[in-house]
N, C-alpha and C positions, 0 to 999 in steps of 0.2 A: 962321216956322216952318221951312210947307214950301221958303221960297224961300231959307232958307239950306241946308239938308239939298239941295235941287239943284245948286244954287250951290256950295256949298262944300267938304260932306261928302262924298256922293254919287261926283262924281268922282271923291279919291282912291280910296274904296273899291275902285270901277270898276278903277281901272288898277291898284291890287293884286291884288284878282280874276284882271285879265287877263295878270296877266304871263307869262309863257311858261315859267318855270319854277316857276313857283308850279300850274299848271295841268298841269304833268309832274306834280310831284310831287303833286299830289290824284288822278290819274288811277294814275298807279304804284302807290300806298297803295292805290287803290280794287283791284291785282291781287290785292291780300293777303286782300280779305275772303274770296272763298270757301275758303280755306285755313282761316282762323279758324273761320267757322260750321260750317267741315265737322268740326275739330278739336273745336266746342264740342258739337256733336250726341254723342260718342263721347263726352265730358265728362257730359255729361247722364246719357244712356244708364249710366253707372258709378256717377254719383251719386243718382239717381233716391231722390225722400224718402217712400220705403215700405219700413216697417216688415221687417226681413227678407232685403232687398235685394241687402247684401253679401253674405251667408250665402249667399243663395241662385246669385250670381252664383263666388261661388270666388273662385279666379287667376286670372278671367278680367276683376275688377274692376282686378286691376293691367295685366292687357294690354289693356286697353280705354285703359288711359293712354298709349300708347305712340306711337297718332297723336296726341294733342294734343304729345305734346312736336318730333312732327316736324311740327307746323302753325306754332304759337307760337314754338317755336325755331327756327324759319327766315321770319321775317315781317323781319328785317331785308336777309336775302342775297333773297327775294322780291320786295322792294319796291324793292333794285340793279336790280334784273333789268326791272322793272315801269316804273320810272323813267325809266332809260336806254332803252330800248324807245321809250316813247311820246315823250320827247325829239327823240329818232332822225331818226323817222317824224315828228317837227316840221320839223326841217331836211332834209327829204329824203337821209337817212342810210341808209344798209342798217345796216338796225334788228339785225337778228341779230349782225353784229360788234359794233355798238357796246356789245350786252349779255354777248358771250361777253366782251371786252376789260373789261367792267365788273366780271364775275362773277372773274377772273384780279386785277384790282385789289383789287377787297373783300379775295378769299379772302388776299392777301398783306398788306394793315394790319390783319388779325385777327392776327400770331403772337405765340406770349407772348414770357416772357423769355428761353425755349430753343429761338428760332425755330419752335417745334410750331403750325398750326394751334387756335385757339384755337375750337372748335366754340361755346363758350357767348355768344359774340358774334353770330352767327348771327340771336339774336330781337331782343328789345327792346332788350338792353342796344348792340347794332349799329344801333341804325336811321336816329341821324341820320348817324353815320358813314356809312351807306348811300349818305342822302339828297346828301351834300355829294360822296361820290366819285365816284357816277352821273352827278351833272349837270357834273362837271371832266372827266371822263373823255369825253363827248359831247362838251363844250367843243372839248377837244385833238383829236380827231379831225375836228371839225370843221374847224378852224383850219388840218391838214394838206390835209383836202382841197379846202377852198379855195382853198389855194394851191397843189394841183398836186402835193403835196412827197409823192408816193409813186411806190412801184418802177413803172413801164411796162411793159409787156408787146404782143409785137406780137396786129397782130389773129390771130382764129382759136383765142386763149384759149379756151378753155371758160368762161361767167360766175363759175363757182365759186370757178378759180383765179385768175381775171384781181382777186375780188373779195378773195381771201386775201392777194396779194401788195398792195394797196391796202391791206389794214388793219396790216400788216408794221409799217412806222416808225411810224404812230403808237403801236400796242403796246408797242411796242420804250419810247418815250420814258416812257408812265405806267406799264409796270413800272419802268422806270428811275428815275423821278422817285420811285416810292413804295418800292423800296428803300431810296434814301437817305434818307429821311425814316426810315421803321421799321425798315431794319437800322443802315446806319452812324450814324444818327443816334441811334437808339435810343430815338423818338421817339413815343409811344404816343398817335396818332392818334384811336381809339376817344374816350378820354379827355377826348383837347382839346377835339373836337366837343361830347361833354356837357356838359362845362365851361362853353362858348363860351355855348348855346341853353339852361344851368339857369335863367337868370333869368326865361327866359319860360316854362321849363316849370314853376317853383315860384309866377309868379303865375298859371296857369291850374288851379294845384293846392289855389287858394280860394277863398273864395266872392267876396270883391272882384272875385277877375279873371272868374270864371264870371259874374258879375253885367255887367261889362264887356261881355264877350260878345256875352251875350245880349241886352242892350241893341241889340249894333249889328248885329247882327242883326235885331232886329225894327225898326230903322231904315230897314233898307236895303228889306224887308219891305214897311214903310210907302209907298215910291216904286217897288214895282214889282219888285223886285229879288230875286231866290233868295240871301238873305243867307250860308245856310248853305252852297251851291256857293262865295261869293264867299271867305269867310275859311275853309274846309277846307282849301286848300293851307299854311297856316299850322297850324292847328290841328289838323289827322289827325293826324298823325304822335303828335304828342305826345299825344292822347287811346287811341290805337295803342297804344303803348307802356305805357300806363297798366293800361285793358285786360289787357294780357300780362303783367303785373307782378302784377292781383290775380288771373287766372287758377293764375300760379305758389303764390300765396300760399294760394291756396284750396285745392288739389291739394296743399299740402304740410301744412294744416292750422296755417298761420301767418296772425297779426293783417292783414286784407285794409289795402291802404297808401293808395290813392286813392278816390279819390268822382267826380274828375270824369274817369272814365274814358271809353271807347267805350260810346257807349250810354247816359252820363245827360242827356245833353240832349235825344234823340228820346223817351226812355222816361219820364222823370222830369220833366220838364219841358214839352214838346211835345206834350201828350194831344191827338189830332186833328188834329196836322199845327204848324208854327212857330206863336206867337202863342198858344198852348195854349189855339185855338179850336171844343173840340169841345162846350161849353158855348154858344157860340154857334148851332152847328150846332142843338144841343135844342132851343134858344130860336128859332129859325124852324121847328122842327118844328111848334111851336105856337104859329105866330102867326098875327092876324087877315087877313095881307094875304096877296094871293090871288102876290102875287112874292115874299114872304119864303118861303111855306112851299113854293113850288115850288123855290126855293134850298134851304132844308132838306133836301127829297127828295132832290134832284139830290146833297147834300154828306156824307150822311151816309151812302151806302157809302164811298168815297174816305176819309171822318174816320176811321172805323173803321180804317182802316190808313195811319191817320200825314201823307195827301195830301188840301190841304186848297186847294189852287188856286182850287176851284171858290166854295172862302170869300174869298179873297182878291180874286177878280176878277169874282166873281158880286155882291157885297154891295153896293159895292167896298169895302176895305178900303185899296186902294191912294187916297192924297193926300187920303182922307180924315180932315178935322181928327177929326168927331167921335168916330171909330173908332180914332184914332191915341194916342188914353190907354191904352184898354184893350189892345189890340196888345202894348203897351211893358210897361204895367204887371203884366198876368194873368201870361207867362212867369216874371219878376223876384220877384212873390211865393210862386211854385211853386217856382222857385229855389231861395230863400232855405228856406223848408219841409223841402224834399226835403233839402239839406245839413244844415239842424241836427236831420234827422230821425236823417240818416244818421251824423251826427258823434254823436251821443249813443245811439246801437246799437238804435238805435227799430227804424228798417228797416236791410234790408242793404242792402249796396253790389255794385256790379256786378258779378260776376265771370265771366261766358258772354256773351261777343259774339252778339245772336237777331239775325235780320233785322227790319230798322227796321219794315220795313211791317205788324211781330205785332199783331193787337187790343189794346186794353189791359185789364190786369187778367194775361192772360195775359203780356206782355212785361215785365211786374216779375215775375213770378213766376219766369219761366225764366232770364231776366238775372242774380239773385240767388241760383240754384242753388236755387229752392224756399222763397226764404221770403216765407211768408204775409202779414206785416205789408208789405212791399214789396206784393204785389198788392192789399190791402185800399187801400193808400195810390193806388196806379193807379185804384183808384175815384175816389176821396176826391177827387183833385185834375179830375175832371172838373166836380163840385160846386161847386171851388171859384171853377173856370173858366165854370159857370152863372152865377155871382154877382155877379164880375168884372163880364160883360159884358149880363146882363138890364139895367140901369139903363139902358145909352147903344144897348143895342138898344131899346128902348122908344122912346126919342124917334126914333130912325130910323121904327121902325115907326108911328109917329103922323103925320109926313108921308107916310110912303106910305101910307097908311091917305086921308089926307086929297087927296092925289093920284088915289088909286083909288076914291073917292067923285066928284072933281071928273067924270072922265072917264066914269064912271057916269051922272052925271046929263045930261053934255052927249048 
């Protein structure tokens, strides 16, 4: 099994995860997180589950929703800026010029039937077109720069003026291309990219699709590779789109459409970090082994904030046949339970983006907009994790105790 992972599966996933475009998409999407979290803070304040809170706020309850619209409603535009800037820096292009061209291209692509800019597409609905157009723009600019197809200026011209003329030719080509497609041909770019990516979107919005993703992430962790980072370039935009749509529905008091929104994986699957290792940490704290007890003490602090590298590399879990099964099976079991509980309305779905380092119980409470059953379930996940890991840990502990006893006798 280990040989198959190292020789076949891991190299393919690593090539995907290290792809220049996917890395830039992942880094660019990260640009949106501060704005979404900031918007969520206003959303939390406006909707605190305290009796009479809305009456106390009065008109400010509505006014607090304005920053939410300005943040969640602009994630597509912000993502376009972040992706184009990161990709431009990778190719050693002028980041500011590429970003400005990308913004102009994105705005031109979001025209409605009356050739007016449709600001509704600046948010989650325009996220996929933002990704494609930002990458396309940077590669067009790179084509012109590498072949020196730009207006050359004499020596002594200020750098800012020189850069503006260097960017002129690629900017004209990019805008002309999008103008022909959107205005002349009346082709809806936004709808096209959404339709192309809809199979992947629909797949990750199902339990089988989510279980497949969780299994791949866990397999990579078994090999010592940060599975979440490797695959986030593909899944990040989709989950971000889902959480934005969930937030919009929650604010409008409509049914929440998605379960696997941003935050579902980290909050309702990964108790203590990838692999849901919080239960293992608690078992190590009670261990009779000096080694595992010390690992437990070192790991408990980071685990409370969803950081489990001390566990993964301290136990170790990496390439450890005995621990591979619980490392993969535990998050799959918790994922299935969380999904079913949300499907039947027993616990709330994610409607707000909270920092992934928020401790258990609190993260489930705030991510679901103050849903108490979700907070309780967050605590139950720790119990499930402990039950899943305990028998395998006891086998490890037995071997370690024998080794420690032999060392003591010597």
